[in-house]
N, C-alpha and C positions, 0 to 999 in steps of 0.2 A: 817430166817425171822419169826416173830411170826404170829400166826393166826390173831391177831388184825390188824397187818399191811396188811395182805392179805385182810382182811375184809374191811379196810378203802380204799384200792385201788379199790376193787370191787364196793363199794358204790360210789366212785368218778366217776367210769365209767358209772353208771346209775343215776347220780345226776339229780334232776328234771330239765326238759327242755333240757337235753343234751343226746347225743347218740354217736355211734361209726361209723366212716367212715372205711369201709372195702376196702383197696387198696392193697390187698395181691395177686393179680393175678400172676400166674406163667408166665414164658417166653412165652409159646405158647398162653396162654389166652390173655395176654396184646398185643401180636403181632396181634391177631385177632381183638381186640378192635381198635388198631391203624390203621389197614388195612381198617376198616370200614369208616375211614375218609381220606383214601388215604395216610397214613403216614407209612413209614417203621420203624420197631422197632430197636432201638439201645440203648445202655446204656445211652447216653446223652439225647436222646429223652424221654426215660422213666423217667429220672431224672427231666427233664424240666416239663413234664406233672404232675408228682407227686408234684413237688415244687409248681406248680400252685394250686393244690388242697390243699396242707397242709398249705401254707402260705397265703391263702385267708384272707384278712383283715376282722376282725369281726366274722369270722366263729367259733372261739373258744368259743363264747357265746353259741353255739349250739352243738359243737363237743367236746366230752370229751376224746376220744381216737382214734388212727389210727392203724389199723392192716396193717403191712407191709410184703413184701416179703423179704427174707434174703439179696438180692442185695440192696434194698432200705435202709435197716438198716445201711449200710456202706457208703451210698452216702451223699453228702452235699447239703444243701439249697443254694440259690443264695447268702446268706450272709456269706457263707464260713463255717458255722457250720454244723456238722453232723445232720441229720434229727431228731434223738431222742432229742438232745440238743435244736435244734431250736423249736421243738414242745413243749418241757418242758417249755421254756421261755414264751410260749403262754398259759400255763396251760393245755396242751393237753398231755395225757399219750401215750407213744409209746408201740406198741404191735407187735407181730411177729407170722406169720403162721409157724408151726413147723412140720406138717405132710408132707409126700412126695408123697401124692396123693392116689387116690382110684385105686386099682388093682383088676384083676379078682380073685374071691374067688374060690379056688380049690374045685372041685367036686360040684360047685353050679353055673350052667350055667346062665349067664345073671346077676349075682350078684357080688358085689364088697366089698372089705374090705380095709380100709385105712391103709397104712403102714407108717413107720417112727419111730418106737420105738427103733430100734437098734441105739445105740450111742446118744440117745436123752438126757440122763443125762448130758453128757459132752457138748453137743450143747447148752443146756439151761444155763449152767454156762457162756458160751461165750456170749450168747444173753443178759444175765443180765448185763454182763460187758459192753456191747455196749449200754445199756440204756433201754432195753425192760423190762416192768413191768407186762405185761400180754401176753398171747399166745392164739392161736386158733388151733383146730384140728377138721376137718370136716369128718363126716361119711355120706355115701350116701346109702339111702334106696329106692329101686325101687318097685313100685306097678305094678304088672302085673299078668298074668295067672300063679298061683302057687307061686308067690313071694309077699312079702319077705318070706324067709324060716326061721326056727328057727336057723339054723346054721349061717345065715347071721346076724341076730339080735344079737345073742350071741357073735359072733366074733367082731362085731363093738362096742358093749357095753363094752366088756372087754378091747379093745384097747383104747377107750375113757377114761375109768377109770384109766388104767395104765398111760396114758399120763397125766391126771389130777393130779395123785399122784406125779409123777415126777416133774411137774411144782411147786406144793406146796412145795416140798422138796427143790427146788431151789429158793424159794421166789418169784415165778411168779404166778399171778392169771390165772387159766385156764378158757378159754371159751370153753364150751362143746357144740358141734354142731352136733346133730343127725338130718340130713336133710332128710325128706321124700319128694321125688321129686314130683313136679307138673306134670311132663310128664306122659301122659297116659289118658285113657278114663274113669277112675274110678270116682265115684261120691263122694260127700263130706262125706257121711256115711263111705265109705271105707277108706278115708283119716283119718277120726276121729279114726277109729278102729286101723289102723296101727300106727298112731302117738301116741295113748295111749299105745300101745304095746311097741313101741320104748322107750318112756319115762320111762315106768315101768322097762324095762330091764336095761336102762342106770343108773337109780338111785339105783337099786339093786346092780349093779356092782360098782358104786361109793362107796356105803356103805361097800361092801366087801373089797375094797382097802383102806379104812380109810380116804377117802377124806373129808375135812372139808367143808361142804356145804356153810358155811358163807363166805368162801374165794374163791368162784367160781361164774361164771355166766353161764346161759343157753342161747344158740342161736338156737331156734327151728324154724321149718316151721310153718306157720299158717295152720289151718284146713280149707282146701279150695278144690274146685272141681278140678279134673284133667284138664289139659289144653285142652284135646280133648273130654271132657265130653259134651254131647249135652245140658245138663242143668247146667248152671253156677250159683252157689249160690251168692246171693247179698251181699253187704257190711255188712249189719246188721247181716245176718245169719253167715257169716264167723266170725265176731267178737264174737257173742254169743257162737258159737260152739268151737272156739279156747279157750276162757276164761274158758268154762266148762271143756274142756279137760285138761287144765293146772291145774285147781282146783283139779281135780281127781288124778293127777299124779306128781305134782311138790311140794316138801316139802316147807313149809313156811320159812325155814331157808335160802333158796337161796335168796340173796339180790335183784337180778334182772333178768329179761328175756329180751334179746335184739334180736328181731326177725330178721331173714334173709328175704330178699325180694324174693328170689327164682325165679327170672325171671319175677316177676310182673312188670307191667308198673309203672313208678315212682309215678304218682299221685294216682293210685289205692293202691299201698303199703302204701302211706301216709293216704289215706282214711280209710283203714283197721285198722291201728294203732290208728287213731283218734277215730274210732267207739268203739274200745276196751276200751280206756281210758275214753271215755264218758259214757260207759256202767256201769263201776264199779268204786267205790270210796273206797272200803275197802279191796282191794287185799293185800295179804301179801308181794308181791314183786313189784318192779317197772317194768312197761311195757315200754320198750325202743326200740331202733332200732340199728341194725348193718348192714347197707345197703351198698352194693357194687354198682352194676349197677344202682339201683334206686336213688343213690346220684350222681354218676359219669356221667351217660350218657348225661344229658343235658349240663354239663360242657365240656365234650369231644366234643360234636357236636358244641358248641359255639366257642370253641378254634380252632378246625379244623386243628391243627398243625401249625398255623400261629402266629409268634411272635407278630404281631400287634393286635391279638385277644386274648391274654392272659388275659386281663382285662375282656373281655366278658365271658371267662371261669370262672374267679373268681366270677363274678356276678351270673352266673348260679348255681355254687356250693353253694354260699351264700343263694340264694333263696330256693334251695331244703332243705338245712340244717335248715333254718328258718321255712319252712313249716312243717318239721318233728318235730321240737321243739314244735310248736303249737299243733301238734297231740299228743304229750306226755301229754298235759294238757286237751285234748279233745276239743281244741279251734280252730281247723282247719276247714275251709270250702273252697269251690272252689273259692270264691272271693279272697282268699289270693294268689291264683296262679297268679292272675293278678296284685296284688299290692305288692307281696313279695319283 
């Protein structure tokens, strides 16, 4: 696949007013989500739930792509078509999570490195044949006493870059996700410092591996106070600090930045995205969303595992997608939460 095709796919994923639905939970994670509404996880239950999300009428106006787990890539929608095909018919691009999870980093207590490079080249060929046009790999960076270490930063940046290069070789757009976790008592200054470091390391590694920046997307955390910090930065400060950090560290060649929600409340994640897009009009990249829980949780709760409430789940997903679409233009306000 040519770089132009990679670039056109990347641009389509961050098209104005649209963003990505992250529905790539592993088996243990989706089991916990379903358990929260009293439902036991099974292949059919997972398929039903994701069909509800993916096939929501009208949501394609706001959703450009869906990140799936490998099981979902091979499952069928209610109309009998495989999910990638069913999504493509709605103008939504199918994506796939390709890492195999964050594991303990040797000789670095409390830190992790994401694995999954072994055999990735061959897996990517198969994923593309199944209809995937973009992929995601998540690195996890923890802020704590003495962490992150240089070893952790270097290992994760290198893995992200090698993954991205393999994706582009296979004609798949890589979403590069270096997540600095919210967990901890650190303040926003420390988050800013570590996020800057992480982004600097990642883009240096991407350059070393020859990754075409025009054919990738970045999925970063926002610069935000740690969840246990006594002083929580406000919406406007988070927006200002995040944009400033990105300007310092993200090359203009990157088509778009699709934020992760990182455990934020659904409405707060939308408010932060809105404030950033309202703040700046001359940014070199699109500021979009790639939300998991912040898009799914209201739909999950509205559905509750009941067949008769699938429509309620559709409505909840549609409302959150519409709210985040408005935030992409800086046009969201709390009143939309009541009228979406």
